[in-house]
C-alpha positions as CSV (number, residue, x, y, z in Angstrom):
1,M,3.0,-14.8,-9.7
2,S,-0.6,-13.6,-8.8
3,L,-2.1,-14.8,-6.2
4,A,-4.9,-16.7,-7.6
5,A,-2.1,-18.6,-9.2
6,R,0.2,-19.1,-6.4
7,W,-3.8,-20.8,-4.8
8,T,-3.7,-23.4,-7.5
9,A,-0.1,-24.0,-7.6
10,L,-0.4,-25.6,-4.1
11,S,-0.8,-29.3,-4.4
12,P,-4.2,-30.4,-4.0
13,A,-3.6,-32.5,-1.5
14,I,-1.9,-29.1,0.6
15,R,-5.3,-27.3,-0.5
16,Q,-7.5,-29.6,1.4
17,A,-5.9,-29.9,4.0
18,A,-5.4,-26.1,4.5
19,V,-9.4,-25.8,4.5
20,D,-10.3,-28.7,6.4
21,S,-7.9,-28.0,9.2
22,A,-8.1,-24.3,9.1
23,R,-9.7,-24.1,12.9
24,D,-6.3,-26.0,14.5
25,R,-4.0,-23.9,11.9
26,V,-5.5,-20.4,12.1
27,G,-3.4,-19.9,16.0
28,V,-6.2,-18.8,17.7
29,P,-6.7,-21.6,20.5
30,D,-10.1,-22.1,22.2
31,L,-11.0,-20.6,25.9
32,L,-7.0,-20.0,26.7
33,D,-5.6,-20.0,30.0
34,R,-6.0,-17.2,31.8
35,S,-2.5,-16.5,32.9
36,L,-2.0,-15.9,29.5
37,W,-3.1,-12.7,29.5
38,E,-2.4,-10.9,32.7
39,S,0.4,-9.0,31.4
40,R,-1.1,-8.5,27.7
41,P,-2.9,-5.3,27.0
42,A,-6.8,-7.5,27.4
43,L,-7.7,-4.8,30.7
44,A,-9.9,-2.4,28.6
45,V,-11.5,-5.1,26.9
46,L,-12.6,-6.6,30.1
47,A,-13.3,-3.2,32.0
48,Q,-15.7,-2.9,28.9
49,A,-17.1,-6.2,28.9
50,A,-17.7,-5.4,32.8
51,E,-19.3,-2.3,31.8
52,D,-21.8,-3.7,28.9
53,R,-22.8,-6.5,31.7
54,G,-24.9,-3.3,33.4
55,Q,-26.3,-2.3,30.3
56,P,-29.5,-2.7,28.5
57,W,-28.6,-5.0,24.7
58,P,-29.3,-2.1,22.1
59,R,-32.8,-2.7,20.6
60,L,-33.2,-2.7,17.0
61,L,-36.5,-0.8,15.5
62,L,-38.1,-1.2,12.4
63,S,-39.3,2.4,12.4
64,D,-35.5,3.4,12.5
65,Y,-34.6,1.0,9.5
66,A,-37.0,2.8,8.3
67,R,-35.8,6.0,8.7
68,Y,-33.3,5.7,5.6
69,W,-36.4,5.8,3.2
70,R,-38.3,8.2,5.3
71,A,-35.3,11.1,5.9
72,G,-32.3,9.8,4.6
73,V,-30.9,8.8,7.6
74,R,-28.8,5.6,8.2
75,T,-27.2,6.2,11.6
76,A,-30.5,5.4,13.5
77,Y,-30.1,2.0,13.3
78,E,-26.3,1.1,11.8
79,N,-25.5,3.0,15.3
80,P,-27.5,0.2,17.6
81,A,-26.7,-2.8,14.9
82,G,-22.9,-1.6,15.3
83,E,-23.5,-1.0,19.2
84,L,-24.8,-4.9,19.2
85,R,-22.2,-6.3,17.1
86,R,-19.6,-4.8,19.1
87,R,-21.0,-5.4,22.9
88,T,-21.2,-9.2,21.7
89,S,-17.8,-9.1,20.4
90,T,-16.6,-7.7,24.0
91,A,-18.8,-10.6,25.6
92,V,-16.5,-13.3,23.2
93,L,-13.1,-11.8,24.3
94,A,-14.1,-11.7,27.8
95,A,-15.0,-15.0,27.7
96,V,-12.2,-16.2,26.3
97,L,-10.2,-13.9,28.0
98,T,-11.8,-15.1,31.5
99,A,-13.2,-18.3,30.8
100,D,-15.7,-16.8,33.3
101,E,-19.6,-18.5,32.4
102,R,-21.0,-15.2,33.0
103,Y,-19.1,-13.3,29.9
104,V,-19.9,-17.2,27.9
105,D,-24.0,-16.3,28.7
106,E,-23.2,-12.9,28.1
107,A,-21.8,-13.7,24.2
108,A,-24.3,-16.3,23.9
109,D,-27.0,-13.9,24.1
110,G,-25.4,-11.8,21.9
111,L,-25.5,-14.0,19.0
112,L,-28.9,-15.0,19.5
113,L,-29.9,-11.5,19.0
114,L,-28.1,-11.7,16.2
115,C,-29.7,-14.1,15.0
116,E,-32.7,-13.1,15.5
117,Q,-32.7,-9.6,13.6
118,T,-34.7,-9.9,10.4
119,T,-31.9,-9.2,8.5
120,W,-28.4,-8.2,8.7
121,C,-28.1,-5.8,5.8
122,W,-28.0,-2.5,6.4
123,A,-30.8,-0.2,4.8
124,A,-28.3,2.0,2.8
125,H,-27.6,-1.4,0.9
126,E,-31.1,-3.2,0.7
127,S,-32.0,-2.9,-2.8
128,F,-34.0,-6.1,-3.2
129,A,-36.5,-4.4,-0.6
130,T,-36.4,-1.2,-2.5
131,A,-36.6,-2.7,-5.9
132,R,-39.9,-4.1,-4.3
133,G,-41.2,-1.0,-2.9
134,E,-41.1,-2.3,1.0
135,V,-38.5,-1.2,3.9
136,V,-39.0,-4.9,5.3
137,A,-36.1,-7.3,4.1
138,D,-37.6,-10.7,2.9
139,S,-35.2,-13.2,4.8
140,S,-35.9,-15.6,1.5
141,T,-33.8,-13.3,-0.7
142,P,-31.2,-12.2,1.9
143,Y,-28.4,-9.3,0.9
144,L,-24.6,-9.7,1.3
145,D,-23.5,-6.6,2.4
146,L,-21.2,-5.2,4.4
147,G,-23.4,-5.3,7.3
148,A,-24.4,-9.0,6.9
149,A,-20.3,-9.6,6.2
150,E,-19.5,-8.0,9.4
151,T,-22.0,-9.8,11.4
152,V,-21.4,-13.8,9.7
153,E,-17.6,-12.7,10.7
154,I,-18.7,-12.6,14.4
155,L,-20.4,-15.8,14.5
156,A,-17.4,-17.7,13.0
157,W,-14.8,-16.3,15.3
158,A,-17.0,-16.8,18.5
159,D,-17.6,-20.8,17.2
160,L,-14.1,-21.0,16.4
161,V,-13.2,-19.4,20.3
162,L,-16.3,-20.5,22.5
163,G,-17.5,-23.8,20.5
164,P,-17.0,-26.2,23.9
165,A,-18.2,-23.7,26.1
166,L,-21.4,-23.0,24.0
167,D,-22.1,-26.5,23.5
168,D,-21.9,-26.8,27.5
169,R,-24.1,-23.6,28.4
170,V,-26.5,-23.3,25.3
171,P,-26.8,-26.2,23.6
172,G,-28.0,-25.9,20.0
173,L,-26.9,-22.1,19.8
174,R,-24.3,-23.1,17.4
175,R,-26.3,-25.4,15.4
176,R,-28.5,-21.9,14.9
177,L,-24.8,-20.0,14.1
178,R,-23.9,-22.0,11.5
179,E,-28.0,-22.2,9.9
180,E,-28.1,-18.6,9.4
181,A,-24.7,-18.5,8.1
182,D,-25.3,-20.4,5.5
183,R,-29.0,-18.6,4.8
184,R,-27.8,-15.2,5.0
185,V,-24.0,-15.3,3.8
186,L,-22.9,-19.1,2.2
187,R,-25.9,-19.8,0.8
188,P,-26.2,-16.2,-1.5
189,F,-21.8,-16.2,-1.8
190,L,-22.7,-19.2,-4.0
191,E,-25.7,-19.6,-6.2
192,D,-25.7,-15.3,-6.8
193,R,-22.3,-14.2,-8.6
194,R,-24.2,-10.8,-9.3
195,W,-22.4,-9.4,-6.4
196,H,-21.6,-5.9,-7.3
197,W,-18.5,-5.8,-4.8
198,L,-17.3,-9.1,-6.4
199,G,-15.8,-6.6,-9.3
200,L,-16.9,-9.3,-12.0
201,D,-17.8,-5.5,-14.0
202,G,-13.8,-4.3,-13.6
203,H,-14.9,-2.0,-10.5
204,L,-13.2,-3.0,-7.8
205,H,-13.5,-1.4,-4.0
206,N,-12.8,-1.8,-0.3
207,W,-16.1,-4.3,-0.3
208,N,-14.5,-6.8,-2.2
209,P,-11.6,-7.7,0.0
210,W,-13.7,-6.7,3.5
211,I,-16.7,-9.2,2.6
212,H,-14.3,-12.0,0.8
213,G,-12.8,-11.7,4.0
214,H,-15.4,-12.5,6.6
215,V,-17.2,-15.1,3.9
216,L,-13.7,-17.1,4.4
217,V,-13.7,-17.1,7.8
218,A,-17.7,-18.0,7.3
219,A,-16.5,-21.4,5.5
220,L,-14.1,-22.2,7.0
221,F,-15.1,-22.3,10.7
222,L,-19.2,-23.0,10.2
223,E,-19.5,-24.7,7.0
224,T,-19.7,-28.2,7.8
225,D,-19.9,-29.9,4.3
226,P,-16.2,-29.8,3.0
227,V,-17.2,-29.5,-0.5
228,R,-18.8,-27.0,0.0
229,R,-16.0,-25.2,1.8
230,T,-13.5,-25.7,-0.7
231,Q,-15.5,-24.3,-3.6
232,V,-16.2,-21.2,-0.9
233,V,-12.8,-20.5,-0.3
234,D,-11.5,-21.2,-4.3
235,L,-14.3,-18.7,-4.9
236,V,-12.7,-16.4,-2.4
237,V,-8.8,-16.3,-3.2
238,D,-10.5,-15.2,-7.1
239,G,-12.0,-12.6,-5.6
240,L,-9.3,-11.6,-3.2
241,D,-7.3,-12.3,-6.9
242,R,-9.0,-10.0,-8.3
243,Y,-9.0,-6.6,-5.9
244,L,-5.2,-7.6,-5.2
245,R,-4.5,-6.9,-9.4
246,S,-6.5,-3.7,-9.1
247,L,-4.2,-2.1,-6.7
248,P,-2.1,0.2,-8.1
249,A,1.7,-0.6,-8.7
250,D,2.8,2.8,-6.7
251,G,0.5,1.5,-3.6
252,G,-1.7,4.4,-3.6
253,C,-5.4,3.7,-2.4
254,D,-7.8,6.3,-4.3
255,E,-10.0,5.8,-1.3
256,G,-8.0,7.4,1.0
257,F,-6.3,6.6,4.1
258,A,-9.1,6.1,6.5
259,Y,-10.4,3.5,3.9
260,W,-7.4,2.1,3.6
261,W,-8.3,0.1,6.7
262,N,-11.5,-1.0,5.3
263,G,-9.8,-2.1,1.7
264,P,-6.2,-3.4,1.4
265,A,-6.0,-4.3,5.6
266,R,-8.7,-5.8,4.6
267,L,-7.0,-7.5,2.1
268,A,-4.3,-8.1,4.8
269,S,-6.5,-9.5,7.4
270,A,-7.3,-12.1,4.8
271,L,-4.1,-13.1,3.5
272,E,-3.1,-14.0,6.9
273,V,-5.6,-16.4,7.7
274,L,-4.7,-18.0,3.8
275,D,-1.3,-17.8,4.8
276,R,-1.9,-19.5,8.3
277,I,-4.1,-21.8,7.1
278,T,-1.9,-23.6,4.2
279,L,1.1,-23.0,7.2
280,G,3.0,-21.0,4.9
281,A,2.9,-22.2,1.6
282,L,0.8,-19.4,-0.2
283,S,3.4,-17.2,1.4
284,P,1.6,-14.0,-0.7
285,W,3.6,-11.3,0.8
286,S,5.8,-10.6,-2.2
287,V,2.8,-10.5,-4.7
288,E,3.4,-7.3,-6.6
289,P,2.2,-4.4,-5.2
290,L,1.4,-5.3,-1.6
291,P,5.0,-4.5,-0.4
292,E,4.5,-1.1,-1.6
293,V,0.6,-1.3,-0.7
294,A,1.9,-1.3,2.9
295,R,3.9,1.4,2.8
296,Y,0.8,3.8,2.1
297,P,0.2,4.4,5.6
298,Q,3.4,6.1,6.3
299,R,3.4,8.0,3.3
300,M,0.3,10.2,4.2
301,A,1.0,10.7,7.9
302,L,1.0,14.2,9.1
303,G,1.9,13.4,12.7
304,D,0.1,14.4,15.5
305,G,-3.0,11.8,14.7
306,W,-3.1,13.9,11.0
307,Y,-3.3,12.5,8.1
308,V,-3.3,13.4,4.3
309,N,-6.8,13.0,3.1
310,V,-9.0,12.7,-0.1
311,G,-12.4,11.5,-1.3
312,D,-14.3,10.4,1.6
313,G,-11.3,10.1,3.8
314,S,-11.0,11.9,7.3
315,A,-7.8,13.9,7.7
316,R,-8.1,12.6,12.1
317,P,-9.2,9.2,11.5
318,N,-10.1,7.0,14.3
319,P,-6.8,6.1,15.7
320,D,-8.0,2.7,17.5
321,Q,-7.5,0.8,14.3
322,P,-5.8,-2.6,13.6
323,W,-2.2,-2.0,13.8
324,D,-1.1,-5.1,14.6
325,V,-2.1,-6.0,10.7
326,L,0.2,-3.2,9.7
327,H,3.0,-4.8,12.0
328,R,2.7,-8.2,10.9
329,W,2.4,-7.2,7.3
330,G,6.1,-5.3,7.9
331,R,7.1,-8.4,9.3
332,R,5.8,-10.2,6.4
333,T,7.5,-8.5,3.8
334,G,11.2,-7.6,5.9
335,D,9.9,-3.9,5.8
336,R,11.0,-2.4,9.5
337,E,9.8,1.1,8.1
338,V,6.4,-0.5,8.4
339,M,6.7,-2.3,12.0
340,A,7.9,1.0,12.9
341,Q,4.9,3.4,11.7
342,A,2.6,0.1,13.8
343,A,4.6,0.6,16.3
344,A,4.1,4.0,17.0
345,H,0.7,3.0,17.5
346,R,1.4,0.3,20.5
347,D,-0.6,1.8,23.0
348,Q,-3.2,1.7,21.5
349,S,-6.0,-0.5,23.2
350,T,-6.9,-3.9,21.3
351,A,-10.7,-3.6,21.4
352,A,-13.7,-5.2,19.7
353,V,-14.3,-2.2,17.3
354,V,-12.0,-3.3,15.0
355,G,-13.7,-6.6,14.5
356,L,-13.4,-9.9,16.6
357,G,-11.1,-11.6,14.3
358,R,-8.9,-9.1,14.3
359,A,-9.0,-8.1,18.2
360,L,-8.3,-12.3,19.0
361,V,-5.2,-12.3,16.5
362,A,-3.5,-9.6,18.1
363,L,-4.1,-10.8,21.6
364,V,-1.9,-13.6,20.3
365,D,0.5,-11.8,18.7
366,D,3.7,-11.8,20.6
367,D,5.4,-9.9,18.5
368,W,2.9,-7.2,18.5
369,L,2.6,-6.9,21.8
370,Q,6.3,-7.3,22.8
371,A,6.6,-4.6,20.3
372,T,8.2,-1.4,21.4
373,A,7.1,2.1,20.6
374,A,8.8,4.0,18.0
375,P,8.9,7.1,16.1
376,L,6.8,7.9,12.9
377,P,8.7,7.3,10.1
378,L,7.9,10.6,8.0
379,P,9.3,10.5,5.0
380,R,10.8,13.6,3.2
381,S,8.6,13.4,-0.1
382,S,6.3,10.7,-1.9
383,W,5.0,10.1,-4.8
384,L,2.7,8.3,-6.2
385,P,2.8,8.2,-10.0
386,D,-0.6,5.9,-10.6
387,V,-3.0,7.7,-8.1
388,Q,-1.0,11.0,-8.8
389,L,-0.2,12.3,-5.1
390,L,2.7,14.0,-3.9
391,V,3.4,14.8,-0.5
392,A,6.7,16.7,0.5
393,R,7.7,17.9,4.2
394,Q,10.1,20.9,4.4
395,T,12.2,18.5,7.7
396,D,12.6,14.6,7.0
397,G,11.2,12.9,9.3
398,S,9.8,15.4,11.5
399,T,6.5,17.0,11.8
400,E,8.1,20.3,12.1
401,G,7.7,23.4,9.2
402,W,5.4,22.9,6.2
403,T,4.1,19.5,4.6
404,L,2.2,19.7,1.2
405,A,-0.1,17.3,-0.4
406,V,-1.2,17.8,-4.0
407,K,-3.6,15.4,-6.1
408,G,-4.2,14.8,-9.6
409,G,-6.3,11.9,-10.1
410,H,-9.6,12.5,-11.7
411,N,-13.2,13.5,-10.4
412,D,-14.7,9.3,-10.6
413,E,-12.6,7.9,-8.2
414,N,-13.9,5.5,-5.0
415,H,-15.9,7.6,-2.7
416,N,-15.2,10.6,-5.1
417,H,-14.9,14.6,-4.6
418,N,-14.4,16.7,-7.1
419,D,-11.3,17.6,-6.2
420,V,-8.6,17.5,-9.4
421,G,-5.6,19.3,-8.3
422,S,-6.6,20.3,-4.9
423,F,-3.7,21.1,-2.7
424,I,-3.2,20.4,1.2
425,A,-1.4,22.5,3.4
426,A,-0.2,21.4,6.9
427,L,1.9,23.4,9.8
428,D,3.7,21.2,12.3
429,A,1.7,18.8,11.1
430,T,-2.0,20.4,11.0
431,P,-3.6,21.0,8.1
432,V,-4.6,24.8,7.4
433,L,-5.6,24.7,4.0
434,I,-7.5,21.6,3.9
435,D,-9.9,19.2,2.6
436,L,-12.8,18.4,4.3
437,G,-13.1,15.0,4.3
438,Q,-16.1,13.0,5.0
439,P,-19.3,13.9,6.2
440,T,-22.2,11.6,7.5
441,Y,-23.6,9.2,5.3
442,T,-27.1,9.5,4.3
443,A,-29.5,8.6,1.7
444,I,-27.1,11.3,-0.9
445,S,-24.3,9.7,-0.3
446,F,-24.1,7.2,-2.9
447,S,-27.0,8.4,-4.8
448,D,-27.5,10.8,-8.3
449,R,-27.9,13.8,-5.8
450,R,-24.1,13.0,-4.3
451,Y,-23.0,16.3,-5.6
452,E,-25.3,18.3,-3.6
453,Q,-23.5,17.8,-0.7
454,W,-21.1,20.9,0.0
455,V,-17.9,18.7,1.1
456,V,-17.6,16.9,-2.1
457,R,-17.7,19.9,-4.5
458,S,-15.1,21.1,-6.3
459,E,-16.3,24.9,-4.8
460,W,-15.2,23.8,-1.2
461,H,-11.9,22.4,-2.5
462,N,-8.4,24.3,-2.9
463,V,-9.1,24.4,-6.6
464,P,-10.7,27.1,-8.8
465,V,-14.1,28.0,-10.3
466,V,-13.4,28.6,-14.4
467,D,-15.8,30.5,-16.3
468,G,-18.5,30.2,-13.3
469,R,-18.3,26.2,-13.3
470,E,-17.2,24.2,-10.7
471,Q,-15.5,20.9,-11.8
472,E,-17.7,17.9,-12.8
473,A,-18.0,14.3,-11.9
474,G,-16.5,11.6,-14.2
475,S,-13.3,10.1,-15.2
476,Q,-13.4,12.7,-18.4
477,W,-12.2,15.1,-15.6
478,R,-8.8,14.8,-15.3
479,A,-5.5,15.9,-14.7
480,A,-3.9,15.9,-17.9
481,D,-0.9,16.1,-16.9
482,F,1.4,15.5,-13.8
483,A,4.6,16.5,-13.8
484,V,6.9,16.0,-10.6
485,Q,9.6,18.6,-10.0
486,G,11.6,18.2,-6.9
487,D,9.1,19.1,-3.8
488,G,6.8,20.5,-6.7
489,V,4.3,19.6,-9.5
490,E,3.0,21.3,-12.4
491,I,-0.4,20.2,-13.7
492,D,-2.7,20.2,-16.7
493,L,-6.4,21.3,-15.5
494,S,-7.7,22.0,-18.8
495,D,-9.3,19.1,-18.7
496,A,-10.4,18.8,-15.3
497,Y,-12.8,21.9,-16.5
498,P,-15.4,22.2,-18.8
499,S,-13.5,25.4,-20.3
500,G,-10.2,27.0,-19.5
501,N,-6.5,26.4,-20.3
502,L,-5.9,26.0,-16.9
503,R,-1.9,25.0,-15.6
504,R,-1.0,24.9,-11.9
505,V,2.0,25.0,-10.1
506,V,2.2,24.0,-6.2
507,T,6.0,23.6,-4.7
508,L,7.6,23.8,-1.2
509,D,10.9,25.0,-0.1
510,R,10.8,27.9,2.8
511,C,6.9,28.3,2.0
512,I,4.4,26.5,-0.1
513,R,3.6,28.8,-3.4
514,V,0.8,28.0,-5.8
515,V,0.4,29.7,-9.2
516,D,-2.0,29.3,-11.5
517,T,-1.7,30.8,-15.5
518,W,-4.5,30.4,-17.9
519,A,-5.2,31.5,-21.6
520,A,-6.6,34.9,-22.1
521,G,-10.8,35.3,-22.0
522,S,-10.8,33.0,-18.9
523,E,-12.7,34.1,-15.7
524,V,-10.9,31.9,-12.8
525,V,-11.7,32.4,-9.1
526,E,-9.5,30.9,-6.3
527,H,-11.3,29.3,-4.3
528,F,-9.2,28.1,-0.7
529,V,-10.6,25.8,2.5
530,I,-9.2,27.4,5.4
531,A,-9.3,25.4,9.1
532,G,-8.7,27.7,12.2
533,E,-9.1,31.1,13.0
534,P,-8.9,34.2,11.0
535,V,-6.9,36.7,13.3
536,A,-6.0,39.4,10.5
537,H,-7.8,40.3,6.8
538,E,-6.5,42.7,4.8
539,P,-5.6,43.2,0.8
540,G,-2.9,40.6,-0.2
541,R,-2.8,39.0,3.2
542,L,-4.7,36.6,5.6
543,V,-3.6,35.5,9.0
544,V,-4.7,32.2,10.6
545,E,-4.5,30.9,14.5
546,T,-4.2,26.8,13.2
547,L,-5.7,24.3,15.2
548,G,-2.2,23.5,16.5
549,G,-2.1,27.0,17.7
550,R,0.8,28.3,15.5
551,I,0.6,31.0,12.8
552,A,-0.1,31.3,9.6
553,E,-0.2,33.4,6.9
554,L,-1.8,33.5,3.1
555,H,0.1,36.3,1.1
556,W,-1.4,37.4,-2.9
557,D,-1.2,40.6,-4.9
558,P,-3.0,43.4,-2.9
559,V,-4.0,44.7,-6.2
560,L,-6.8,42.1,-6.1
561,G,-8.3,43.4,-2.9
562,A,-8.8,41.2,0.4
563,G,-11.1,38.4,-1.3
564,Q,-14.2,37.1,0.2
565,L,-13.9,35.5,3.2
566,S,-16.8,33.8,4.3
567,R,-17.4,31.9,7.8
568,R,-19.0,28.2,7.4
569,V,-21.0,26.5,10.9
570,V,-19.5,22.8,10.8
571,D,-23.0,21.3,12.3
572,D,-22.2,17.7,10.9
573,E,-20.6,15.9,13.7
574,L,-18.1,13.8,11.6
575,L,-16.8,16.5,10.4
576,H,-17.1,19.2,13.6
577,A,-15.1,16.5,15.4
578,V,-12.1,17.1,13.3
579,W,-12.4,20.9,12.3
580,G,-14.4,22.1,15.2
581,S,-17.2,24.2,15.3
582,A,-16.6,26.4,11.6
583,V,-14.6,26.4,8.2
584,H,-13.6,29.6,6.6
585,R,-13.5,29.9,2.5
586,L,-11.3,32.6,0.6
587,I,-12.8,33.8,-2.3
588,I,-10.9,35.7,-4.4
589,A,-10.8,37.0,-8.5
590,A,-8.1,36.2,-10.1
591,G,-6.3,38.6,-12.6
592,N,-5.3,38.3,-16.4
593,N,-3.8,35.1,-16.9
594,R,-1.8,34.3,-13.9
595,F,-2.5,34.4,-10.1
596,E,0.0,33.5,-7.0
597,L,-0.3,32.6,-3.5
598,K,1.8,32.3,-1.1
599,V,1.6,30.7,2.1
600,T,4.6,31.2,4.9
């Protein structure tokens, strides 16, 4: 039974009680006694809150907002806007943890600053202003995007946990919170069903559960009209169901592990709220493919903070993720390996950076707080047929040795890179032959100029150029066949290029072996993207010191020569944080009909 069917199967009385009693049922009490928190991992929150109080509040400037249109720069405005949300959330948490009026006032200051913003929408999403040829948002037509959702979430949870304190210290602020939530989020959600992230056209991505989950708590905690509250919740369930039904049966995520936290994990957070307010009657956790989706992080883990990354995902994402969400998911489905994956990160601090709601729920989850850190469950092999991704390692449950990841799919995936047939080779968890991942987003990141970015083009992935042509963007460019054979795969890449008849076989045994074959008459030039520092290079051989300090060797037919080894300076902040100051690319003009690479 689908999520929507389970919701409608509940009696009207159960659904109405869930919506009307949500504030009492969600399980996050207001102004909890500080004695409950002294032994819990809240000290980092309090330390950050104390540090914040001595600093000026972030300033949000129109000139920074306008830089998106002037120079394509998103971060000039998005970073201070994000800092305002983080600081406000931290103040709310500190007020809850301590009942200190100074933190209540700090939280109130932040909440009003949020209400005073002309727009909550990020400039990159403000298509209404763009259509008018303007850079200033019109407050009468607010755009409901991720920025608006992230902001209203703070207002909603703050009202839930600090309501009486706010009424005592700053009477009237809660009325303002409700007014802004209604004008900027709830009314646009109810009255305009053209938002692309609803997925009504069949295109579903991480915006859907991310925004729906925040709209849900805004309605439950801020909407005073029971009829409108019910209307919003019913629409949210319908939207979440649409996203859930779009997820592949194998539990894969075409947006990759880094975006998994803002896609499937956002869905899990919303489902947790729905399950709590129905007192467990909804019981959504067995809806397919939720049990498989929960296993995705362990299947992508390389170890030591490294992950198999696809598309715009980072190979070394921020470890400060809401691992408690995954731990509860494992508890709900009875999956001990999912719980172990989360518990391996038990020592990560509870921080407002994961979102106010997530942080609050984590702080009252005794099972999570008492969980014992466990080793990462690193499966020997994981094969996801729907997204066409194979991950195999030499040693079951260990980072030791080589790990291979091979991707098929197509070139119109969410956060797409042109990378059909590419692979990642990691030695002792550290990637050597790599997928570069996400650069800093700018105005061209999701425009028709996206493929001007070097990191998304196929010539900067571990795939060849065929007859002088790279892979192109579009769903028609795909792996025609992806056949897994043990710890290897054979891929038909004939449909991934405008010409040629290319097949690739990638296997893992004592080494990683890549064999490309093609029809006579085609010209194939192999490309390999490398992290680490080359220490020896000669015909048929390249020796690399990996970022982890190990030595890896690439071998090919010496008759083909040494190839062209080039160094590219990494000046993008996000990429530099992962790969360091430079990456290298090895280009080899292949022979007739066949090329073989051995990685040892």
